[in-house]
C-alpha positions, 0 to 999 in steps of 0.5 A: 499500499506504500506503492500509493503516492502521497496525494491531496485533493480538495474540490478541483485542487490537486496536490502532489509532490510531497515535501515534508510532513509535521505535526507542528501547527506553527508550520502552517505560518510558514510557507507553501501549500499544506494538507491538513488532517487533524483527529478528533483525539488531537493527532495532527498531520500537516503535509507540504506539497510542492505541486498544486493544480486544478483538475476535475475529479476523475471519472470512476473506473468500473470495479476499481474500487471494491467496497464492503456491501451494506451487511458487512458493516458493524457499529461500535455502538448498537442501537440498545447502547446508542439509545441508552446513551442518549438517555444518559446525556438527557440525565447529564442535562437534567442535572445541569452538567451540560446543555448539549453533547454529541453522540457518535459511533463508528462503523467498521467493515473489512476491505477484501479482495484484489487491489490497493483500495485507493481512497482516491478511487472512493473520492471519484465515487463520492463526487458523483454519488454524494457531492459536498462543498468540502470534499476532500482526500488526503492519501498518505500511506506511510504516515497512516492517513488514507482519508475521503470526505463528503463533509458538508461542514465548514470548520475554518475559512481564513482570508488573511486575517479574517477567519469564519466557521459555519456550524451544522446543527439540525437534520432532516429529510426535508425542511418540514422535518426540522423541529423547534429542538434543531433550531435550539441546538444550532444557536447553542453551538453558535454561541459556542463557536462565537466564544471559541473564535473570540478567544483568538479574535480582536475584541468586538470583531466576531459576528454571526452574519447567518443564522439557522439557514436551511441548506439542502444536500444529497438526501437531507437538509441541514441548519447552517449558520455562519460565524466571522471574526478578525483574528488579533494580532500575532494569533497564528495557526497554533493559537487558532487550532487550540482555541477552536479544536475540537469543532464545537459542533461535534462536541457540545456545550460547554465544550469541556463538559460534553468532552468528558461525557463523549469519552465516557459513552463512546467506545471507539476513537473518532479518529479523523471523523469529527476532526478537521480536514482540508488545506492551508495556502501559507503563501496566499494566506488563505485556508479551508478546513472542513469538519470531518463528518461524512468521512471515510478512512482506512485503517491498516493497522487493524487485527485481521487486515484493513478495515474501511471506517466511517463515522455517524452521529447526532447532537443530543439535547433535553428535547432529543427522543432516543429512537429519533436520534438513532434514525438521525445517524442511520439517515446520515450514513445511509447514502454514504454507505451505498456510495462506498458499496458501489451501489449508488445513484448519481446525483446529477452534478459532481464536486470540483 
């Protein structure tokens, strides 16, 4: 699998010619084009590439990607464990320990059969079957990073000193499915993101240009807000990531309390799921990192052989119904798992 050349793909941007790999976020303030993967648990991989060009996502080659069938996936939390977790979070909310917490589960399936199982081949399928505004691929086999994301959610965008985040909270098949609970949850997370950015932005510059906009995506709709600020003098990538990570929309409020609950209830590490995935152009002072949702990654260290992993979850509030929250995790996963198996319907548009 180390024969797969290092590569990063973000929409129509393609980066090759790997020059450097580091875990130091300060490198993102130096020079060059960097692909960035930050695991939810904190592992940071920054890869600098020498050649960056514009190129359409390749057409899928029939049979090149051999993904798992629907029945081959197993979940780190089954339905009983997940709904019990929802009830436990509601107890924490009733006790005043947290207002909202995300509960997630990691799905895994074996990668079998011939071939190298190249995540870029999966990217080609995702671009047609589930196009996403923050689609991305990072292929660094020698460094344990093989990710294909169809993320709909902006974690951090930078243009000079202007930084912006686009938290998603609230999911339904249609806009009519969205509840008051979804709007309340979105506002809670917007407040959390405002607080996070306020730690590194100049006083008085953090604003909310858009609140609870309904945004359509393949197979579902989301409520999306926008939070924007101007970085304080001297606030580089190390300070920005320390203030904003992990993303508020996939943790909860207050973040510190939610992280403790997540650690107690979830039985598998999230890895790149719910982390940050994207690019930083240090020469131009621009960047775009997605929240690592709707994300597949290959784990080649698993006992018994390589696994394809995928995460799904939901935000839990006092108004949450355990069975409805389980159904939300199923809804978020269904289309993506079908794409990864090869059994998908092209949406009629492509990403990048």
